C-alpha positions as CSV (number, residue, x, y, z in Angstrom):
1,X,57.3,-94.7,114.7
2,X,58.5,-95.3,118.6
3,X,60.1,-93.4,121.4
4,X,63.0,-93.9,123.2
5,X,64.4,-92.7,126.6
6,X,68.1,-92.9,128.0
7,X,68.6,-91.6,131.0
8,X,71.2,-91.2,133.9
9,X,68.2,-91.7,136.5
10,X,66.1,-94.4,137.3
11,X,63.2,-92.0,138.5
12,X,62.9,-90.6,135.1
13,X,63.0,-94.0,133.4
14,X,60.2,-95.1,135.7
15,X,57.6,-92.4,135.0
16,X,58.5,-92.3,131.0
17,X,58.2,-96.4,131.2
18,X,55.1,-95.9,133.0
19,X,54.1,-93.3,130.4
20,X,54.7,-96.1,127.7
21,X,58.0,-95.0,126.5
22,X,61.0,-97.8,126.5
23,X,64.4,-97.1,127.2
24,X,67.3,-97.5,129.6
25,X,69.4,-96.1,132.6
26,X,73.1,-95.5,131.4
27,X,76.1,-93.6,133.6
28,X,79.4,-93.5,131.7
29,X,80.2,-92.4,128.5
30,X,81.3,-95.4,126.9
31,X,77.5,-97.2,128.0
32,X,75.6,-94.0,126.7
33,X,77.6,-94.4,123.1
34,X,76.3,-98.5,123.0
35,X,73.0,-97.3,123.8
36,X,73.1,-95.1,120.8
37,X,74.9,-97.9,118.6
38,X,71.7,-99.9,119.3
39,X,69.0,-96.9,118.9
40,X,70.4,-96.0,115.9
41,X,70.0,-99.5,114.6
42,X,66.5,-100.1,115.4
43,X,64.7,-98.4,112.4
44,X,61.3,-97.7,114.3
45,X,63.2,-95.8,117.0
46,X,61.9,-92.1,115.5
47,X,62.3,-89.7,118.5
48,X,65.5,-90.2,121.5
49,X,64.9,-88.9,124.9
50,X,68.2,-87.8,126.7
51,X,68.4,-86.3,129.9
52,X,69.8,-83.2,130.2
53,X,73.0,-84.4,132.3
54,X,74.2,-86.0,129.3
55,X,74.3,-83.1,127.2
56,X,76.1,-81.2,130.4
57,X,78.6,-84.4,130.7
58,X,79.0,-85.3,127.0
59,X,78.8,-82.4,124.8
60,X,81.1,-84.0,122.0
61,X,78.5,-87.0,121.9
62,X,75.3,-85.5,122.2
63,X,75.9,-82.3,119.7
64,X,77.4,-84.7,117.3
65,X,74.1,-86.5,116.9
66,X,71.7,-84.0,116.9
67,X,74.3,-82.8,113.4
68,X,74.6,-85.7,111.9
69,X,71.0,-87.7,112.1
70,X,67.7,-86.2,110.7
71,X,66.1,-89.5,112.2
72,X,65.9,-90.5,114.5
73,X,65.1,-86.9,116.7
74,X,67.5,-86.0,119.7
75,X,65.6,-84.1,122.4
76,X,67.3,-83.4,125.8
77,X,64.7,-83.5,128.4
78,X,65.3,-82.1,131.9
79,X,65.2,-85.3,135.2
80,X,63.0,-85.2,138.2
81,X,65.7,-82.2,139.7
82,X,64.3,-80.2,137.1
83,X,66.2,-78.2,134.2
84,X,70.0,-76.6,134.4
85,X,69.0,-73.9,132.2
86,X,68.0,-70.1,133.0
87,X,64.4,-69.8,133.3
88,X,64.5,-67.4,130.3
89,X,66.8,-69.5,128.1
90,X,64.7,-69.6,124.9
91,X,65.1,-65.6,124.9
92,X,68.3,-66.0,125.3
93,X,68.9,-68.1,122.5
94,X,66.8,-66.1,120.3
95,X,68.8,-62.9,120.6
96,X,71.8,-64.3,120.4
97,X,70.4,-65.9,117.1
98,X,68.8,-63.3,115.3
99,X,70.6,-60.3,117.2
100,X,67.8,-58.9,118.3
101,X,66.5,-58.2,122.1
102,X,63.2,-59.2,122.5
């Protein structure tokens, strides 16, 4: 299985290409949907990396993909500017999910 990157910037795309991950750069919602259609049609792709910006700007598209598909696995990654999440987002997520304070 292959990994594929859909990025909103060329820096992340270039870095992942140097690591051997194919991908493309898109900016608009329609471009994102077209790229995702191509990815879903390719049965060799097992992991799709999406920059976090797509999750913030188009949460309806990204969340629906995560719910509807087991394969490929959709993973949001930070870009070169870092993550937009709080430093303790994992602890907060677990606290919210199980109702216990860790």
